N, C-alpha and C positions, 0 to 999 in steps of 0.2 A: 586531439584535442580531448584534455580532460577536466574533469569536475571533483574538485577535492570537498569531501564530506568526514565531519568529525574527525579531524586529527589528521593521521598521517594516510584514512584510508582514500586510494585513488581510486573514482570512478570512469569509467568511458562506457561510449552509447553501447545499444545492445549488437553483441556481434563484433565490435569492432570499427563498425560502422562510423560514417561520420554524422554528427547529431542532424537531425530532421530540419529541425529552426534553431541555428547555435544560439542566438538572442533572445527566445521565447523560453520562460520558465516552464510552461506549461506541457511543449513540445518536449525539453529536456528530460521533465517527470517522467512524459510517458514513454521516452526511447526504455528509460532505466524499470518500470513497475508496470507499463502501461500492456503487456499481454496478461489474458487471461488467466493464465496459472500463475504467473509472479503475484497477482492482486489478492488470488484466493487462499496462496499459503499465506499472505501477510496476515489476511482475514482471518486464518485459522491458527496463526500463530498467535495474533489477537486473544483469541480466542483458548490458548492454554496446551496448542498441539507444539511439541518440543522436538520428536522422533519422526524419523526419514520414514518407519513404520508408521505414525500416527497420522502425518499427512497424506501417507498413501491410503489408507484406508478412509479418511473424510474426504479426499477429494476422488480418491479412483482412477488415478492418474498414473499414466504408465511409468514405469520404474525411470525408463530412459531422459524423460521430459523433468518429471522430478529433479534427478539429480543433476542436471542442467540449469535447472530454474533456483534451487540450491544453492548451487556452485554460485549462480551470477550474484543473486543477494548477497552473498557473503562479500563476495568483490567488490560490489557496489556497496558496503557499508549499511545495510537495511538489516542482515542479520548477522550475529555471532555463533561462530561454530565452535564447540569445545566436547572432550572427550567425555562420554559418560563413563558414570563408575566403575562399571562392567567393563571398561575398555576396549569393548567390540565394536560399539556406536557412537554416532555423534548426537550432541545436544544442540537446538538453535535457537536462540534469542532473541527478540529482538534489538536492535541496537536504539540509539536515543534518535537516529536518524529513521528508523523501521517506526518506532513508537507515534512519531511526529504527521504517519502515515495516516493514524486513527482518524482524525477529523475529516479528512480523504474519503477512509471506507464507509464514513457515518453519510458522509454528503452521495456518496454513491447508492448508500442503502437506503435512504431518504427519497431521493431521487426515482429509485427502484417502486418503493414503495406505494408514491404516487403515479406513476407512469406505466410500469410493468406488470401489473397484478389487475384482476378483476376484483370491485370490490367486496366480493364476498368469497375472494379468492384466498386459502389460507396459506400463511406465511410465519416466517420466526419474526421475534420483535427484539429491539436492542433496549432492554431496561439498565437504570440503575445499580445500585447496591439496595435499595430498597425497592425494585421489582416496577417502578416509573418507568413510562416510556421516555424517551430524550424528546427534548422539544426541538423542535424545527430550526436548523441551521439557517443561519440567515445572515449576510454579508453586511459589515455596516462599518459608515465613515470614521476618522477619527472622534466624529463628533457624536456619534451613536445612529446615525441615521441609516435608516434599509437602503441598500445599494439592490440595483439590478445591473443587466446587461445594458439595458438604454440609461442609466445615469454614473456609469463609469465608464473607462475609456483605458487603453496604455497608451503611454507614455514609453516611447520609445529613449533609451540612454547611449551614451559614446558612441 
């Protein structure tokens, strides 16, 4: 089974396995980018990392794991890989699909700010170009009404 994203890029579940839950968009997303290292690579790409060396330095990740995750993220259409100007290395950039993960990364960050730190514990802060912290993400209905797990449900199709 394959999922098609961004034109001709074919993506398959992690390591060629079957989808965890074929009809669930959350499960498919986790199958594609849900491991710790993949999401941290995407986060660092959003923060300007573009080379193997930059990702490795920022993350402290083993070379073989980083090589595998970068390869998979390129295969899944989340990163583009191109030859660097020196011809010896590659550079990595987020694709449109990769950039679409921004809201997901912000949601994870905001959850962590609320639930993974003590109130006075130091942490990084995501700010806009004016230096202001981002507003809390909240799902809204089409008419702008705030939603929660208790006020929404999954409708199965097909």
